[in-house]
N, C-alpha and C positions, 0 to 999 in steps of 0.2 A: 441082330440077335432076337430070337423069339422071346416074348414076355411070358414069364411063368407066373401063374396066379399065386398070390400070397398064401402060405400055409400056416395057419395059427399053430404055434408051438412046433413048427417044423424045424429042421436043422438050422436054417438061417436065423429064424426067430430066436431059438434057444441061444445061439452064439451071441446075437445082438443083446440078449438079456444078461448073459453071463459076463461079457467083457466090461461093462461099466462098473461091475461090482468087484472084479478081480484085478484089472489092469491098474487102476489108481492106487489100490492098496499095495500092489507089488512095487510100483514106482516109489511110493512113499517109503516102503521098507528098504529099498535099494539106495535111495538118495539120502535118507535121513535129513530132511529139510532143516531141522533145528541146528545141525552142525555144518550145513552147506547152504547158507542163506542166498548166495548169489545164484547157484544152480536152481534153488527153489523158486526164486523170483522169475527166472527164465521159464521154468515149467508153468508156473501160475499164469504169467502174462501170455505165454504161447497158447495155453488152453483157453484163456479168456478171449483172446483174439480169434481163435478158431471157432469158438461158440458164436461170437458176434458175426463173423463172416458167414458161417453156416446158416444163421437165422436169416440174413439178407438173401442168401442163396435159396433158402426155402421160399421166401416171398417172391423172388424172381421166377422160380420154377412155377409157382401157382399162377403168376401173371402170364408166363409163357404158354401155359396150357389152357389159359382162359378160365381158371378155376377161382379167381379172386372174386369175392363178393362180400356182402355185409357181414356174413358169418365168419370170415377169416382174414379180412384185410386190416383189422384193427388189433393191436396187441392187448387183447382182453381175455385171452385164455389164461388159466392159472399157470400153465407152463411158460407163457411169455413173462409173467411176473417172476416166476421162479428163475428164469434165465437172467433177468436183470439183477436179481438179488445175488445169484451165483457169480456172475461176471464182476459185479462190483466187489464182492468179497475176494475173488481171485486177484483183482488188481490192488485192492486196498483192504486187507484183512481187518474185519471189525465184527463185533459180537452181534450187532443189531441185524445186519443183512445176512450174516451166517445163519442165525437161528431161523429166519424166514426161509432161506434156501434149504436148510436141512429138513424142516418139516414139510415144506411144499414139494420138495423133490421126492421124498419117500412116501408121503401120503397122497400126492396128486400125480406127479410125473410118472411114477412107477405104474400106476393104474393105466395110464395112457400107453405105456410100453407093453403091458400085458394084453391089452385089447386094442392094437393099433389101427388107425384109420388109413390103411394102405391097401392097394389093390394087387400089386405085383411084388414078387419076391426079389431077393438079391440076384443080380446087381442093378436092379432098376433104380433110377435116380431118386424117385420118391422114397423108396425104401431106405437108401443110404442117408438122404437128408433128414428123414424123419427120425431115424435111430441115432444119428450123430447129434441131432438137435436135443432129443430127450435123454439119450445116454450121456451126453456131455454135462447135463445138469447134475445127474446122479454121480458121475465120475468126479466132477469138480468138488461136490460136497464131500465125497468120501476122501478125496485127497486132502482137503482142508482138515477133515476130522482125524485121519490117521497120520498125516504128514505134519501139520501144524498143531496137532493135538487140540483143536478147537472142539467145543462141545456145548450143548444147550444147558441152561441152568433153570432150576425149578422156579425161581422168583421172576424169571422172564417169560414164562409160559403165557401169562395173561396178555403180554404184549404181542406174542405170536397169534393168539386167538383174536385179539382186537384187529390186527392187520388182516387176518383171514376174513373177518366180517366186513372190513373195508372193501376187500376184493369182491366179496359176494354182493355187497351193496352196489358197487360201481358196475359190475357185470350185469347184475339183475336190472338196474335202472336202464342201462343201454339196451338190454334185451327187450324191455318193456316199450321203450321208445322206438326201437328200430325193427323189432320182430326177429332179431338175431337169436342165437342160442349159445352165447358164451357161458362157459362153466356148466353147460348142460342144465341150466336152471329153468329153461322154458319148455323143453320136451326131451324125450329120450332120443338118442341118435339112431340112425337106420342100421348101423353095424352092431354086432354083438358086444355088449358090455355087461358089467355087473348090475347095471340099472335094470336089466331085463328081469331080474329076480325080485325087484322092488315093486311096491304098489304104484298106481298111476300118478301123474302130476295132479296136484302139487304135493301130494303126500311123500313122494320119494325125496323131495328136497329136504324134508324134515329128517328122513333117514340119512341123507348125505351129511347133514349137520351133526347128527349123532355119531356117524362113522368118523367124522373129522375129529371130534373129541376123543373117540376111542383110539384113533390112529396116533394122535399126539401122546396119549398115555402109553401106547405100545412102543413108540419110537423113543420116548424118553426113558422107558423102564430100564434099559441096560445101564444108563448112567446112574439111575436111582439105586440099582443093585450094587454097582461099583462103589458108590458113596457109602452105602451101608456097610459093606465089607471093610472099607478103609477106616470107618469109625470104630469098628470092633477091633481092628488090628493095631491101630495107632492112637496114642493119646493126643496127638496133634489134631486140632480141628480141621475138617475138610473145608477148603476154600469155598465160599458161597458166591464169590465173584470171579469172573473170568480173568485170566492173566492176559494182558495186552499182547496181541499177535504182532510179529515183526513186520 
């Protein structure tokens, strides 16, 4: 089959962007995980296993094509950390890894899906593995959010910010020692991204930090609004701590 060059925001790209946001929400609505815990467990564990297998498949594909190198053979991209946080939460729902997965998926992984580093369109193996890899993170987070009713809490945002700086420090140190470019902290990538509209290195790193804070505020804002509405409608205090997930 002849390889078709990837078309940014072409039909395949749009479908790959839409599915992770619609399919898990639909499944959560149909399954009602809170009332069917056994089926919910099967779904979560299946998705977590699929994400794990796909990650190894992605690495095997890179190895088979001779593309492995210091820039991609270590799990130091933010999407790698988001995958770990999402898979752990799917297997063992807990607030700490859920919140990391939620913000890293929407603030980081989504950007990767909008400007993907792929050369060929569907049904190329690279295309499939890339979008299952990144879409699985977002899909898993949204299933946990809409299915298990998990959510971030205001008092835990400093913890998310701290772990984000931990990631930035680890990736930045490795980049400095090895000459790699994890987290895009060392140089702008050769393919089109939002970084093209930013100032040159190192100033765009400061812009990325500012955008990270803005993203956290944006993705927390729906829950902030919901809490404010609940406070006005009900005399009962809005819980400030998460209810343990099953």
